[in-house]
Backbone as CSV, one residue per row, in Angstrom:
resi,resn,N_x,N_y,N_z,CA_x,CA_y,CA_z,C_x,C_y,C_z
1,MET,63.512,75.096,99.194,64.868,75.585,99.368,64.846,77.083,99.670
2,THR,65.572,77.493,100.687,65.621,78.910,101.023,66.494,79.662,100.023
3,GLU,66.279,80.952,99.900,67.093,81.754,98.993,68.540,81.805,99.469
4,GLU,68.720,81.753,100.799,70.083,81.756,101.340,70.846,80.521,100.881
5,LEU,70.202,79.345,100.963,70.857,78.119,100.510,71.090,78.155,99.003
6,ALA,70.095,78.653,98.262,70.242,78.746,96.805,71.437,79.620,96.438
7,ASP,71.626,80.710,97.142,72.757,81.597,96.868,74.087,80.896,97.145
8,LYS,74.141,80.140,98.242,75.368,79.401,98.563,75.680,78.373,97.475
9,LEU,74.640,77.652,97.041,74.840,76.634,96.020,75.286,77.257,94.699
10,ARG,74.709,78.389,94.348,75.144,79.094,93.137,76.619,79.484,93.249
11,GLY,76.986,80.003,94.410,78.366,80.443,94.612,79.356,79.308,94.521
12,TRP,79.039,78.165,95.164,79.937,77.001,95.076,80.029,76.490,93.650
13,ALA,78.895,76.425,92.959,78.898,75.925,91.583,79.768,76.802,90.689
14,GLU,79.645,78.117,90.832,80.434,79.030,89.998,81.918,78.924,90.320
15,ARG,82.232,78.791,91.593,83.639,78.750,91.986,84.317,77.447,91.566
16,TYR,83.636,76.316,91.766,84.296,75.021,91.581,84.081,74.405,90.202
17,ASN,83.265,75.017,89.363,83.181,74.582,87.970,84.359,75.200,87.231
18,ASN,85.527,74.691,87.571,86.786,75.280,87.125,87.802,74.163,86.912
19,PRO,88.468,74.120,85.764,89.391,73.014,85.471,90.495,72.836,86.501
20,ARG,90.865,73.894,87.206,92.002,73.758,88.128,91.711,72.820,89.293
21,TYR,90.417,72.603,89.576,90.057,71.675,90.651,89.966,70.231,90.155
22,PHE,90.120,70.026,88.839,89.898,68.697,88.280,91.079,68.202,87.449
23,ALA,92.249,68.775,87.696,93.446,68.326,86.991,93.803,66.895,87.395
24,GLU,93.576,66.548,88.653,93.833,65.196,89.156,92.493,64.526,89.438
25,ASP,91.715,64.344,88.391,90.367,63.798,88.482,90.186,62.845,87.308
26,PRO,89.315,61.840,87.422,89.137,60.910,86.295,88.812,61.575,84.968
27,ILE,88.136,62.717,84.985,87.810,63.383,83.718,89.060,63.826,82.973
28,ALA,90.197,63.871,83.646,91.437,64.306,82.999,91.796,63.419,81.813
29,PHE,91.375,62.144,81.838,91.763,61.228,80.764,90.942,61.448,79.493
30,PRO,89.604,61.425,79.546,88.887,61.782,78.311,89.186,63.209,77.856
31,ARG,89.464,64.107,78.798,89.817,65.477,78.420,91.131,65.498,77.635
32,ARG,92.076,64.687,78.042,93.358,64.641,77.317,93.133,64.222,75.866
33,PHE,92.306,63.187,75.659,92.035,62.747,74.291,91.248,63.799,73.523
34,ALA,90.339,64.478,74.203,89.560,65.536,73.540,90.471,66.669,73.091
35,GLN,91.425,67.026,73.922,92.364,68.087,73.557,93.242,67.662,72.389
36,MET,93.635,66.392,72.371,94.435,65.878,71.254,93.626,65.860,69.960
37,MET,92.315,65.643,70.076,91.465,65.582,68.889,91.347,66.943,68.228
38,THR,91.356,67.986,69.040,91.124,69.327,68.503,92.406,70.109,68.257
39,THR,93.551,69.584,68.676,94.796,70.317,68.486,95.161,70.386,67.004
40,THR,95.910,71.381,66.649,96.364,71.514,65.254,97.608,70.675,64.984
41,GLN,98.140,70.043,66.034,99.351,69.235,65.878,99.029,67.775,66.185
42,PRO,98.759,66.936,65.181,98.479,65.519,65.430,99.658,64.830,66.099
43,THR,99.383,63.783,66.855,100.448,62.997,67.475,100.865,61.891,66.523
44,LEU,101.933,61.190,66.864,102.414,60.103,66.034,101.657,58.824,66.349
45,GLY,101.372,58.060,65.306,100.736,56.768,65.484,101.771,55.684,65.721
46,PHE,101.311,54.407,65.741,102.211,53.299,66.014,103.336,53.214,64.981
47,GLU,103.038,53.560,63.759,104.038,53.414,62.706,104.664,54.745,62.319
48,GLY,104.521,55.730,63.177,105.178,56.998,62.941,104.364,57.992,62.150
49,GLY,103.194,57.564,61.644,102.341,58.479,60.908,101.508,59.341,61.841
50,GLU,100.852,60.332,61.266,100.013,61.206,62.076,98.788,60.443,62.577
51,TRP,98.422,60.739,63.787,97.247,60.112,64.389,96.520,61.144,65.229
52,ARG,95.195,61.136,65.127,94.386,62.046,65.917,93.260,61.243,66.550
53,PRO,93.027,61.394,67.858,91.942,60.633,68.495,90.593,60.953,67.855
54,SER,89.714,59.981,67.923,88.348,60.142,67.431,87.412,60.307,68.624
55,LEU,86.153,60.606,68.329,85.130,60.645,69.379,85.081,59.325,70.124
56,GLN,85.275,58.229,69.392,85.201,56.911,70.021,86.359,56.682,70.995
57,ASP,87.547,57.211,70.693,88.650,57.145,71.662,88.252,57.835,72.962
58,ILE,87.620,58.992,72.825,87.215,59.762,74.002,86.126,59.025,74.768
59,GLU,85.170,58.443,74.058,84.097,57.691,74.713,84.651,56.517,75.505
60,ILE,85.574,55.780,74.910,86.149,54.624,75.603,86.946,55.077,76.816
61,ALA,87.696,56.168,76.669,88.418,56.712,77.824,87.442,57.115,78.923
62,ALA,86.307,57.688,78.549,85.316,58.104,79.541,84.673,56.898,80.215
63,VAL,84.397,55.839,79.451,83.813,54.618,80.022,84.696,54.089,81.140
64,PHE,85.972,53.935,80.862,86.856,53.324,81.858,87.214,54.295,82.983
65,SER,87.366,55.562,82.687,87.665,56.531,83.747,86.504,56.617,84.728
66,ALA,85.275,56.600,84.213,84.109,56.614,85.100,83.999,55.308,85.876
67,HIS,84.316,54.197,85.217,84.234,52.884,85.873,85.222,52.773,87.030
68,PHE,86.375,53.421,86.885,87.407,53.374,87.926,87.199,54.453,88.996
69,ALA,86.202,55.299,88.837,86.063,56.486,89.691,85.444,56.170,91.041
70,TRP,86.139,55.370,91.815,85.756,55.176,93.213,87.030,54.890,94.006
71,GLY,87.098,55.513,95.180,88.312,55.433,95.985,89.067,56.754,95.961
72,ARG,90.295,56.719,96.448,91.115,57.921,96.503,91.491,58.377,95.096
73,ARG,91.479,59.696,94.903,91.789,60.244,93.582,93.148,59.778,93.072
74,ALA,94.152,59.791,93.938,95.500,59.419,93.508,95.525,57.982,92.991
75,MET,94.778,57.099,93.640,94.721,55.705,93.203,93.984,55.577,91.864
76,ILE,92.907,56.346,91.701,92.168,56.325,90.437,93.065,56.777,89.290
77,ILE,93.778,57.885,89.491,94.658,58.418,88.452,95.762,57.415,88.130
78,ARG,96.346,56.813,89.147,97.416,55.827,88.929,96.914,54.655,88.086
79,ASP,95.735,54.144,88.453,95.248,52.934,87.794,94.682,53.219,86.402
80,CYS,94.089,54.381,86.208,93.693,54.768,84.848,94.921,54.900,83.958
81,SER,95.972,55.479,84.493,97.215,55.610,83.716,97.760,54.249,83.332
82,ARG,97.711,53.298,84.246,98.164,51.932,83.946,97.328,51.328,82.831
83,LEU,96.031,51.552,82.877,95.150,51.008,81.842,95.471,51.600,80.473
84,PHE,95.612,52.928,80.409,95.862,53.553,79.110,97.282,53.278,78.616
85,ASP,98.211,53.022,79.527,99.525,52.543,79.105,99.386,51.187,78.405
86,GLU,98.586,50.314,78.981,98.339,49.008,78.353,97.734,49.189,76.965
87,MET,96.871,50.188,76.814,96.234,50.476,75.526,97.144,51.272,74.593
88,MET,98.352,51.607,75.054,99.290,52.462,74.312,98.641,53.789,73.931
89,TRP,97.704,54.218,74.764,97.007,55.493,74.604,96.269,55.566,73.263
90,ARG,95.795,54.409,72.819,94.978,54.320,71.605,93.746,53.472,71.946
91,PRO,92.793,53.987,72.719,91.693,53.165,73.244,90.886,52.446,72.167
92,TYR,90.514,53.166,71.106,89.672,52.557,70.079,90.416,51.430,69.369
93,ASP,91.661,51.659,68.998,92.439,50.619,68.335,92.609,49.405,69.241
94,TYR,92.834,49.646,70.520,92.994,48.550,71.478,91.713,47.726,71.561
95,VAL,90.584,48.400,71.690,89.305,47.699,71.786,89.040,46.889,70.526
96,MET,89.233,47.498,69.373,88.875,46.847,68.117,89.850,45.737,67.728
97,ALA,91.077,45.779,68.258,92.065,44.736,67.932,91.672,43.392,68.537
98,GLY,90.997,43.417,69.679,90.527,42.183,70.294,91.567,41.425,71.099
99,ASP,92.767,41.965,71.224,93.837,41.299,71.966,93.982,41.979,73.319
100,TRP,93.026,41.710,74.205,92.954,42.417,75.475,93.635,41.613,76.576
101,ARG,94.273,42.303,77.482,94.779,41.608,78.669,93.579,41.052,79.425
102,ASN,93.645,39.761,79.778,92.471,39.084,80.334,92.919,38.087,81.398
103,ASP,93.127,38.591,82.598,93.505,37.719,83.706,92.840,38.227,84.980
104,ASN,93.034,37.518,86.056,92.350,37.841,87.306,93.166,38.729,88.234
105,THR,94.190,39.375,87.699,94.941,40.352,88.475,94.130,41.638,88.600
106,SER,94.181,42.261,89.754,93.464,43.521,89.964,94.147,44.651,89.212
107,ILE,93.342,45.495,88.566,93.836,46.723,87.945,93.436,47.927,88.790
108,HIS,92.248,47.853,89.418,91.817,48.942,90.305,90.864,48.379,91.351
109,ARG,91.349,48.351,92.565,90.560,47.833,93.682,90.037,46.439,93.339
110,THR,88.704,46.242,93.294,88.177,44.910,92.988,88.018,44.670,91.490
111,ILE,88.343,45.674,90.662,88.210,45.526,89.206,89.434,44.784,88.672
112,LYS,89.177,43.686,87.982,90.254,42.863,87.437,90.412,43.108,85.938
113,TRP,91.561,42.705,85.417,91.797,42.839,83.984,90.755,42.067,83.180
114,SER,90.265,40.963,83.719,89.246,40.190,83.017,87.957,40.989,82.866
115,GLU,87.633,41.838,83.843,86.451,42.701,83.739,86.675,43.780,82.685
116,VAL,87.877,44.330,82.638,88.216,45.296,81.583,88.057,44.644,80.216
117,ALA,88.540,43.413,80.074,88.444,42.705,78.796,86.988,42.478,78.399
118,ALA,86.143,42.169,79.386,84.722,41.943,79.093,84.055,43.224,78.599
119,ILE,84.409,44.362,79.198,83.866,45.646,78.730,84.382,45.949,77.335
120,CYS,85.664,45.683,77.096,86.226,45.888,75.753,85.476,45.043,74.725
121,LYS,85.162,43.812,75.070,84.433,42.932,74.157,83.075,43.523,73.795
122,ARG,82.372,44.028,74.808,81.056,44.610,74.540,81.176,45.911,73.744
123,LEU,82.223,46.687,74.020,82.449,47.896,73.225,82.735,47.545,71.770
124,LYS,83.549,46.524,71.542,83.845,46.112,70.166,82.571,45.675,69.460
125,GLU,81.723,44.929,70.157,80.458,44.493,69.562,79.595,45.690,69.190
126,PHE,79.581,46.697,70.060,78.779,47.889,69.777,79.314,48.623,68.550
127,TYR,80.601,48.885,68.537,81.174,49.648,67.427,81.214,48.844,66.126
128,SER,81.101,47.509,66.237,81.142,46.649,65.050,79.752,46.221,64.590
129,ALA,78.718,46.844,65.066,77.347,46.460,64.709,77.185,46.414,63.201
130,ASP,76.337,45.490,62.738,76.056,45.303,61.309,77.245,44.711,60.563
131,GLY,78.164,44.125,61.346,79.213,43.343,60.710,80.463,44.081,60.292
132,ALA,80.493,45.390,60.481,81.684,46.142,60.051,82.025,47.206,61.072
133,ALA,83.296,47.246,61.475,83.736,48.283,62.410,83.547,49.649,61.767
134,SER,82.960,50.559,62.532,82.708,51.895,61.986,82.907,52.925,63.066
135,ARG,83.695,53.952,62.745,83.875,55.037,63.702,82.697,55.994,63.670
136,GLY,81.642,55.613,62.951,80.466,56.471,62.903,79.517,56.278,64.066
137,ARG,79.606,55.155,64.755,78.710,54.902,65.875,79.210,55.609,67.127
138,SER,78.254,56.073,67.932,78.591,56.740,69.188,77.762,56.157,70.318
139,LEU,78.365,56.043,71.489,77.652,55.553,72.665,76.511,56.486,73.067
140,GLU,76.502,57.678,72.508,75.433,58.614,72.832,74.068,58.035,72.514
141,GLU,73.990,57.141,71.547,72.686,56.604,71.146,72.093,55.646,72.178
142,LEU,72.894,55.215,73.149,72.420,54.291,74.174,71.791,55.049,75.340
143,SER,70.690,54.523,75.842,70.103,55.062,77.067,70.968,54.647,78.251
144,THR,70.678,55.214,79.408,71.427,54.842,80.614,71.252,53.364,80.916
145,GLY,70.027,52.864,80.777,69.782,51.445,81.009,70.516,50.557,80.034
146,GLN,70.591,50.982,78.779,71.326,50.219,77.776,72.821,50.249,78.039
147,MET,73.335,51.389,78.467,74.752,51.466,78.840,75.053,50.486,79.966
148,ARG,74.165,50.412,80.917,74.358,49.536,82.072,74.476,48.075,81.637
149,THR,73.567,47.645,80.761,73.531,46.234,80.377,74.455,45.914,79.210
150,GLN,74.476,46.770,78.183,75.187,46.439,76.948,76.679,46.752,77.005
151,ILE,77.074,47.709,77.854,78.492,48.072,77.935,79.111,47.587,79.240
152,PHE,78.471,47.869,80.355,79.047,47.466,81.643,78.663,46.051,82.056
153,GLY,77.719,45.442,81.348,77.399,44.038,81.585,76.680,43.762,82.889
154,GLN,75.972,44.756,83.399,75.226,44.571,84.633,73.764,44.240,84.323
155,LYS,73.106,43.624,85.306,71.689,43.312,85.150,70.876,44.602,85.132
156,SER,69.783,44.577,84.402,68.888,45.728,84.370,68.343,46.005,85.767
157,ASP,68.333,47.270,86.156,67.836,47.662,87.474,67.327,49.094,87.406
158,PRO,66.020,49.280,87.163,65.465,50.639,87.048,65.652,51.495,88.296
159,LYS,65.890,50.865,89.438,66.053,51.618,90.688,67.489,52.089,90.906
160,ALA,68.432,51.590,90.127,69.851,51.892,90.356,70.163,53.340,90.052
161,ALA,71.036,53.942,90.865,71.453,55.333,90.645,72.350,55.459,89.424
162,ASN,73.084,54.381,89.085,73.975,54.379,87.912,74.931,55.573,87.915
163,LYS,75.594,55.755,89.022,76.474,56.918,89.207,77.511,57.055,88.110
164,LYS,78.209,55.935,87.780,79.307,56.068,86.814,78.790,56.424,85.425
165,ILE,77.566,55.957,85.090,77.021,56.264,83.759,76.588,57.716,83.693
166,TRP,75.934,58.212,84.748,75.526,59.618,84.752,76.733,60.541,84.841
167,MET,77.796,60.089,85.503,79.033,60.879,85.530,79.597,61.001,84.118
168,MET,79.681,59.866,83.418,80.167,59.889,82.044,79.292,60.771,81.170
169,ARG,77.976,60.678,81.335,77.067,61.489,80.534,77.259,62.976,80.843
170,ARG,77.504,63.311,82.112,77.778,64.711,82.443,79.002,65.198,81.695
171,TRP,80.061,64.395,81.717,81.289,64.778,81.024,81.035,65.027,79.538
172,MET,80.268,64.138,78.924,80.118,64.152,77.472,79.062,65.134,76.979
173,VAL,78.117,65.523,77.849,76.979,66.348,77.409,77.138,67.821,77.777
174,ARG,77.495,68.114,79.029,77.573,69.523,79.451,78.614,70.244,78.592
175,ASN,78.269,71.471,78.192,79.092,72.147,77.192,79.248,73.632,77.516
176,ASP,79.768,73.923,78.717,80.005,75.331,79.047,81.456,75.736,78.837
177,GLY,82.253,74.818,78.272,83.633,75.150,77.936,84.572,75.196,79.121
178,LEU,84.158,74.651,80.255,84.993,74.709,81.447,85.537,73.319,81.796
179,VAL,84.839,72.580,82.619,85.324,71.264,83.043,84.882,70.162,82.081
180,ASP,83.598,70.151,81.737,83.047,69.064,80.941,83.314,69.259,79.454
181,LEU,83.098,68.193,78.660,83.605,68.150,77.295,82.589,68.566,76.237
182,GLY,81.303,68.311,76.479,80.259,68.759,75.568,80.346,68.194,74.164
183,LEU,80.714,66.921,74.021,80.899,66.334,72.692,79.662,65.599,72.184
184,TRP,78.732,65.309,73.067,77.491,64.667,72.634,76.466,65.761,72.364
185,LYS,76.272,66.053,71.101,75.479,67.219,70.701,73.980,66.939,70.611
186,ASP,73.587,65.669,70.613,72.168,65.334,70.479,71.494,65.103,71.824
187,SER,72.187,65.388,72.899,71.651,65.234,74.248,71.607,66.601,74.925
188,SER,70.663,66.757,75.846,70.488,68.044,76.518,70.927,67.976,77.974
189,PRO,71.639,69.004,78.448,71.981,69.056,79.877,70.751,69.025,80.777
190,LYS,69.616,69.467,80.266,68.391,69.477,81.072,67.970,68.074,81.491
191,ASP,68.394,67.061,80.737,67.955,65.689,80.980,68.927,64.881,81.831
192,LEU,70.008,65.494,82.263,71.000,64.792,83.068,70.534,64.632,84.507
193,ILE,71.083,63.619,85.175,70.795,63.330,86.577,72.107,63.406,87.362
194,ILE,72.035,63.937,88.578,73.211,64.005,89.448,73.836,62.619,89.606
195,PRO,75.153,62.486,89.380,75.823,61.205,89.651,75.879,60.976,91.164
196,LEU,75.118,60.022,91.637,74.927,59.843,93.081,75.757,58.682,93.614
197,ASP,76.708,59.004,94.499,77.388,57.977,95.279,77.261,58.351,96.752
198,VAL,77.927,57.631,97.618,77.750,57.846,99.052,78.207,59.236,99.469
199,HIS,79.282,59.764,98.848,79.787,61.083,99.225,78.817,62.181,98.790
200,VAL,78.338,62.087,97.559,77.368,63.068,97.072,76.104,63.003,97.907
201,TYR,75.694,61.792,98.247,74.490,61.648,99.074,74.663,62.349,100.426
202,ARG,75.803,62.142,101.074,76.033,62.755,102.385,75.997,64.277,102.296
203,GLN,76.573,64.813,101.247,76.572,66.270,101.067,75.158,66.786,100.826
204,ALA,74.414,66.094,99.961,73.040,66.504,99.673,72.153,66.374,100.901
205,ASP,72.355,65.315,101.665,71.573,65.099,102.882,71.868,66.191,103.905
206,ALA,73.139,66.539,104.067,73.528,67.580,105.023,72.915,68.929,104.664
207,LEU,72.723,69.161,103.355,72.155,70.426,102.885,70.628,70.403,102.840
208,GLY,70.040,69.255,103.145,68.587,69.148,103.128,67.997,69.039,101.734
209,LEU,68.784,68.546,100.767,68.312,68.450,99.389,67.555,67.153,99.115
210,THR,67.570,66.240,100.073,66.796,65.012,99.951,66.327,64.572,101.329
211,THR,65.188,63.918,101.358,64.661,63.376,102.614,64.701,61.856,102.601
212,ARG,65.212,61.288,101.536,65.215,59.845,101.377,66.496,59.244,101.958
213,ARG,66.433,57.960,102.246,67.587,57.261,102.807,68.230,56.310,101.811
214,SER,67.505,55.929,100.787,68.068,55.034,99.781,68.908,55.821,98.785
215,LYS,70.035,55.278,98.453,70.928,55.932,97.477,70.622,55.356,96.089
216,ASP,69.402,55.648,95.609,68.930,55.054,94.368,68.557,56.135,93.358
217,PHE,67.961,55.712,92.248,67.630,56.650,91.189,66.608,57.685,91.641
218,THR,65.659,57.276,92.465,64.649,58.223,92.942,65.292,59.330,93.762
219,THR,66.255,58.969,94.599,66.973,59.976,95.389,67.798,60.886,94.490
220,ALA,68.498,60.301,93.523,69.278,61.116,92.584,68.373,62.096,91.839
221,SER,67.180,61.639,91.468,66.225,62.505,90.765,65.714,63.608,91.678
222,GLU,65.486,63.270,92.959,65.013,64.273,93.908,66.058,65.386,94.084
223,ILE,67.303,65.000,94.207,68.377,65.993,94.352,68.485,66.832,93.077
224,THR,68.402,66.171,91.932,68.462,66.888,90.656,67.322,67.898,90.548
225,ASP,66.124,67.504,90.972,64.968,68.405,90.915,65.182,69.643,91.782
226,GLN,65.886,69.477,92.902,66.204,70.633,93.740,67.092,71.619,92.978
227,PHE,68.046,71.080,92.252,68.946,71.953,91.495,68.262,72.577,90.286
228,LYS,67.188,71.967,89.818,66.442,72.571,88.710,65.832,73.911,89.107
229,GLU,65.617,74.106,90.411,65.115,75.392,90.875,66.156,76.495,90.674
230,ILE,67.425,76.114,90.710,68.517,77.090,90.595,69.062,77.149,89.175
231,PHE,69.239,75.967,88.581,69.821,75.863,87.239,68.846,75.109,86.334
232,PRO,67.741,75.709,85.950,66.693,74.975,85.220,67.153,74.373,83.902
233,GLU,68.103,75.009,83.228,68.584,74.484,81.949,69.772,73.537,82.116
234,ASP,70.325,73.471,83.325,71.569,72.731,83.540,71.663,72.265,84.995
235,PRO,70.707,71.430,85.434,70.645,71.087,86.866,71.894,70.392,87.403
236,VAL,72.610,69.656,86.542,73.771,68.920,87.033,74.969,69.833,87.276
237,LYS,74.828,71.100,86.957,75.826,72.072,87.425,75.884,72.031,88.946
238,GLY,74.799,71.568,89.562,74.766,71.405,91.004,75.780,70.411,91.527
239,ASP,76.290,69.534,90.664,77.336,68.598,91.083,78.559,69.357,91.570
240,PHE,78.854,70.481,90.948,79.992,71.301,91.371,79.697,72.006,92.690
241,ALA,78.422,72.341,92.920,78.047,72.940,94.196,78.255,71.946,95.335
242,LEU,77.888,70.689,95.108,78.085,69.667,96.137,79.572,69.406,96.351
243,PHE,80.352,69.426,95.278,81.806,69.311,95.405,82.339,70.453,96.258
244,GLY,81.842,71.659,96.001,82.278,72.819,96.761,81.906,72.729,98.220
245,TYR,80.701,72.230,98.500,80.297,72.043,99.890,81.236,71.052,100.568
246,GLY,81.595,69.965,99.863,82.494,68.992,100.443,83.864,69.554,100.749
247,VAL,84.359,70.419,99.850,85.663,71.050,100.057,85.626,72.006,101.251
248,THR,84.582,72.819,101.330,84.534,73.848,102.363,84.116,73.313,103.726
249,HIS,83.557,72.089,103.746,83.142,71.502,105.030,83.914,70.224,105.350
250,ALA,85.090,70.072,104.727,85.899,68.869,104.975,86.402,68.871,106.414
């Protein structure tokens, strides 16, 4: 990587790692619950008592917001809002109650309510491990491969880029107090991988950050390694640089 390109990437990352660019972004939903968790003014619960979101509420919001994160932003925001309306904005209680909407109507593009219900079922099983529901368990303990199979219900695939899982992990791990939430304290930003989808791939390819043609884990790792040259302690900060390149070259 040339120093000129490195300087551009640093500049885009610094400029676009800013909440004002992500107000209408899927991260807005777990961020809303995170802000409610830390506010000094609890919200009202179903029966009028005080209620404050837990880490698990935020994790569940992040699971579904990342799962819905494909397509136009406005459509993602609309459909996430519909989902959390169904949950009455109490994700953990909704999951643990077990009374999930379960039909073949689409909630977001090809994602049906029955798929949402299946994810809720697996989330309930995770949080209810050892026979008792406990707000002490966190999805942070799962590897990316385990998240893929145990939560999203997909077949194991070591070659998969797992974009939505790495996106969720970025939200939950990075902790610079700006866009991401930094609530998973036992994980390091150094170990994150760029969330790779077709748009990120095109931007990285245009910048010469990868020579590969497959949009798989190896390519995501190659792009991440390029950013380690610039941000050795926080390579996924490069995700904001790629966002910035996309904005400035739209």
